[in-house]
C-alpha positions, 0 to 999 in steps of 0.5 A: 500500500502506498503512502497515498492509498494509506492516507486515502484509506484513513480519510475514508475510515474517518468519514464513516458514521460513528456508533458507540458500543456498550455492554452490561451484565444482568445479575439476579438473586435467587428470587429473580430480582435484578441487581441495579447500580446507581450512577453519580453522573446521571439520573436513573439506575443502571446495570453493571456495565459501560462502554466497550473499549473498542479502540483497545480491541476489547469485545463487548463480552470482555467489556461487560466483564471488565466493567462488572469487575470495576463497578461492583468488584465481581469478576465472573465469566458471563453467560449467553448473550441475551439482547442486542439493542440499537438505541438512539438518543439526543446529543450522542451517536447511536449506541449498540448495547449488548446484554449478557447473562450474569447469572444468579448471585448468592448471599456470599456474592452479594456480600462481596460487592464493592462499589466503584466509588468514583462512579456509583452511589449504591446498589439494590435488587429490584423485582421485575415489576419495578424495573421500568421505574428504576431503569429509564427509557430503552434500558428498562425495556431491554432488561424486560426483554432479556428477562423474557429470553431467560425465562423461555430459553430464547434469544438473543433478542434483537431490539431497537430502543428497547423494543423488538425489531422488525 
């Protein structure tokens, strides 16, 4: 590849649309209640997870595991992919959000949670019927779709803004 074609390729790549990638883990307790975390940098609650560091060749699964370790101090292998959500929002590029099965946390796991104090205020377990009251917008619907996929053994589900695509 010549210097000119290398420069042309770099210009081409720079001209492509941008999308963000995020990944999270869906942890539950023995009752099926979902583990949520309370960020200090925005309204509403969230799941353990965050931005995939794609510039460092991180995959969504690796990102979800890394973020889980950073945010709640648990380093656990993640289960299957439950949902992929194309989410658009004001003031940011589109987001592709990956949601993985984090599994069931027992009492020892819950006692081992250590919050990342720079970003999180607290954590709690929430029953299904309270999910959309804590998780705003598409995220709440994404979690409900993922819980349905877990319950019926289907998935992963394809979502657009938290709702089934198509």
